[in-house]
N, C-alpha and C positions, 0 to 999 in steps of 0.2 A: 512691654515692647522695648527693645533696645533703642538707644538714641544713636541713630546712624547719621553721619554727616552727608546727607543727600537731600537736596531741595527738589521737591516734586514740581514738575512743569504742569501747571494747572490747565495749560492750553492744549494738552494732548487730546487729539481728536479720538474720541472713544469709538473704536471699532475693534473687532476681534484681533486683527493683525496688529494694529497699532498698540493696543493695550497690552497684549501678550508680549510683544517685542520690548515695550517699555519696562515691564516687570522683569523680563529676562535680563535687560541691561542693568537694572537696579541691583539684581542679585549678583551679576558678574562684577560690577564696579565696587561692591561693598563686601569686603571679606567678612564672613560670618552672618551675613544677612540671608535669611531663608525666604522662600516664596511666601510664606505666611507673613513674615515681617514686611516684605515689600508691598503685598496687597493691603495690609493693615495701614502701613505708612501712607500709601497712595490714598486710601479711603479717608484717613484722618485729615491729611493735607488738602484734599480736594473737596472735603465736606460731603462725601458720598458714602452711603451705607454699603458695607461689604456685599450685602445681598444684591444691591443694584449692579455691582461690578461683575457678578456671576455671568450675566448675559454677554459680557465682553471677553470672557476667557475662552481661548481656543481649546480644542480638544487636546492638543499637545500640552498646553499649560495645565489643564485639568489633570492629565495623566501624571505630570510631574508633581503636582500637589498631592495626588493620591499616593504616589510612591513615597513622597516625604512623610505623609501621615502614617504609612505602613512602617517606614523606617523608624519613626518616633514612637511606635507602638500605640498610636491613637486608635487604630482598629486593625483587626486581622485581615490579611489579604483575601482569605477565602470566605469571609463572613459577610461582605457587602459588595454589591455591584456599584459602580460609580454613580449610576443613575439614581440609586436609592438614597445616596447622600445629598443629592442636589435638590 
């Protein structure tokens, strides 16, 4: 993971809308940060397992992550439904 100069606010109330907006802001405010980077940084800095954060990801954020994974050739678009990956 890259070292981004972004301090995670550990007091963020975890809800789908708050968490997803927070991740979106992290990505927008840090050039070169991916959604994967932002989620992993939040996970690391808040001492939460990435699997725990899955329940707080909005459908829009999940679609953006899926698109990023397709763009990075992590899986083919036609080979998996998003639900199969979660």
